[in-house]
C-alpha positions in Angstrom: -24.9 -11.6 67.2 -23.1 -14.3 65.1 -20.6 -13.6 62.3 -23.1 -14.7 59.7 -25.8 -12.5 61.2 -23.4 -9.5 61.1 -22.6 -10.2 57.5 -26.1 -10.5 56.4 -27.0 -7.5 58.0 -24.3 -5.5 56.3 -25.3 -6.8 53.0 -28.8 -5.6 53.5 -27.7 -2.1 54.7 -25.5 -1.9 51.5 -28.3 -2.8 49.3 -30.6 -0.2 51.1 -27.9 2.5 50.7 -27.6 2.3 47.0 -25.3 -0.8 46.4 -27.9 -2.5 43.9 -25.4 -4.5 41.6 -26.2 -8.1 42.6 -22.7 -9.2 41.6 -21.0 -6.7 43.7 -23.2 -7.7 46.7 -22.5 -11.3 46.0 -18.6 -10.7 45.9 -18.7 -8.7 49.0 -20.8 -11.4 50.8 -18.3 -14.1 49.8 -15.0 -12.3 50.7 -14.6 -12.7 54.5 -13.9 -9.2 55.7 -12.6 -10.5 59.1 -9.6 -12.0 57.2 -8.3 -8.3 56.4 -8.8 -6.5 59.5 -6.3 -6.1 62.5 -6.9 -8.7 65.2 -8.1 -5.9 67.7 -10.8 -4.9 65.3 -12.3 -8.4 64.5 -15.5 -7.5 66.5 -16.2 -4.7 63.9 -15.1 -6.6 60.8 -18.6 -6.7 59.5 -19.5 -3.1 60.7 -20.1 -0.6 58.0 -17.0 1.5 58.9 -13.5 2.0 57.9 -10.9 0.5 60.2 -7.0 1.3 60.6 -4.5 -1.0 59.3 -0.7 -0.8 59.6 1.5 1.9 57.9 -1.3 4.6 58.9 -3.6 3.1 56.2 -7.1 2.0 56.6 -9.4 -0.7 55.4 -12.2 1.4 53.6 -15.9 1.5 54.8 -17.8 -1.2 53.1 -20.5 1.1 51.7 -17.6 3.1 50.0 -16.0 -0.2 48.7 -19.5 -1.2 47.3 -20.3 2.1 45.5 -16.8 2.6 44.0 -16.8 -1.1 43.0 -20.2 -0.7 41.3 -19.3 2.5 39.6 -16.7 0.5 37.6 -19.4 -1.4 35.9 -17.2 -4.4 35.8 -17.6 -7.6 33.5 -15.7 -10.9 33.9 -13.6 -10.3 30.8 -12.0 -6.9 31.9 -8.5 -6.2 33.0 -8.4 -3.9 36.1 -5.9 -1.9 37.9 -6.1 -0.9 41.3 -3.8 1.6 42.9 -3.4 1.1 46.7 -3.7 -2.6 47.7 -3.8 -1.9 51.4 -5.2 -4.8 53.4 -6.1 -6.5 50.0 -10.0 -6.4 50.7 -10.9 -4.3 47.7 -8.4 -6.2 45.6 -10.0 -9.5 46.7 -13.7 -8.2 45.8 -12.4 -7.0 42.4 -10.9 -10.2 41.7 -14.2 -11.9 41.8 -15.7 -9.7 39.3 -12.9 -9.2 36.6 -10.8 -11.4 34.4 -7.4 -10.1 35.6 -6.6 -7.7 38.4 -3.2 -5.8 38.7 -2.7 -4.0 42.0 0.1 -1.6 43.2 1.0 -0.8 46.8 3.6 1.5 48.0 4.1 -0.1 51.3 6.2 -3.5 50.8 5.1 -4.7 54.4 1.4 -4.3 53.5 1.8 -5.9 50.3 3.3 -8.9 51.7 0.5 -9.4 53.9 -2.1 -8.8 51.2 -0.4 -11.4 49.0 -0.3 -14.1 51.6 -4.1 -13.5 52.0 -4.6 -13.9 48.4 -2.8 -17.1 48.3 -4.8 -18.5 51.3 -7.9 -17.5 49.5 -6.7 -19.1 46.3 -7.3 -15.8 44.3 -4.9 -16.7 41.4 -6.1 -13.8 39.1 -4.3 -11.1 41.0 -0.8 -9.8 40.1 0.9 -7.6 42.6 3.8 -4.9 42.4 5.3 -2.6 45.0 5.4 0.6 43.2 4.3 4.3 42.7 0.5 4.4 42.2 0.8 7.9 40.6 2.9 6.3 37.7 0.4 3.3 37.3 1.5 0.2 35.4 2.5 1.2 31.9 3.8 -2.2 30.9 0.6 -3.9 31.4 -1.5 -0.9 30.1 -4.2 -0.4 28.6 -6.8 -1.3 31.3 -10.5 -1.5 31.0 -10.9 -0.1 34.3 -8.8 1.6 37.0 -9.7 2.1 40.7 -7.8 4.4 43.0 -8.2 3.8 46.7 -6.5 7.0 48.0 -7.3 10.8 47.3 -5.3 12.6 44.7 -5.6 16.5 44.5 -6.0 16.1 40.6 -6.8 13.4 38.4 -3.5 11.6 37.7 -3.0 12.1 33.8 -0.6 9.1 33.7 -3.4 6.9 34.9 -5.9 8.5 32.3 -3.2 7.5 29.7 -3.3 3.9 30.7 -7.1 3.6 30.2 -8.4 1.9 27.3 -9.7 4.2 24.5 -12.8 2.0 24.1 -15.0 3.2 27.0 -12.2 2.8 29.8 -13.3 4.0 33.2 -11.1 5.6 36.1 -12.8 5.7 39.5 -11.0 7.7 42.2 -11.5 10.1 45.2 -10.2 13.7 44.4 -9.3 16.3 46.8 -6.8 17.5 49.2 -5.9 15.2 52.0 -6.6 17.7 54.6 -10.0 18.7 53.0 -13.5 17.6 53.8 -14.4 18.1 50.2 -13.0 14.9 48.7 -15.4 13.6 46.0 -15.3 10.2 44.0 -15.0 11.0 40.5 -15.7 8.7 37.4 -13.7 9.4 34.3 -14.8 7.7 31.1 -12.5 7.7 28.1 -13.6 7.2 24.5 -10.9 7.8 22.1 -9.3 11.1 22.8 -12.5 12.3 24.4 -13.0 12.3 28.3 -16.0 12.8 30.3 -16.1 13.4 34.1 -18.8 13.0 36.7 -18.9 13.4 40.5 -20.5 10.7 42.3 -20.3 10.9 46.1 -18.3 12.6 48.9 -15.7 10.5 50.8 -12.6 10.9 53.2 -9.5 8.9 52.0 -5.8 8.8 53.1 -3.6 10.7 50.5 -2.3 9.2 47.3 1.5 9.6 47.9 4.3 9.5 45.3 7.0 7.0 45.4 7.6 3.8 47.2 7.7 3.7 51.0 10.9 2.7 52.6 9.7 2.3 56.2 8.5 -1.0 57.8 5.1 -1.7 59.1 4.8 -1.4 62.8 
């Protein structure tokens, strides 16, 4: 099966599994997932599964990427914050759907590789930072949307504070790292009022405080 065939099959599977936003599907089709996976997993680049990357992290399952991205209800005028750059795959997709993306990664080695991928793909609307995802990026707040790609035991209030008061949306997995009960939650902020809804179950690596000092291996 050719790479193009695998890509087309995956996009069809995503559509049949609930990713119905045509802009999200188009962005996922245009971003070459094979450029974000480890060489030993190239044959699985367009499979609908999570794959390991360095620093004990993963590149998320495409279905989860599609559903979480869709839950943000993005427009091309929005400023978006992503917590957990990882391989850069989710960031690359978001960059095709928003005006400006800010992305934070606690592993400097992972971030350096992701940055080189963004440059190679001419994704010029992405601003990166090595930092603590729990703290967000207060100097650039408020954000229209925030996406967290690691599981927090509770919704981080510092991130909620950095949402726009005018319908800002935060999408993240909530639950303990050792639990099978993680759930993607969408928090919407209108003025001083918050509403929250549970979307679908997931299994993510934990959202860890601080900046990692270890090197990728």
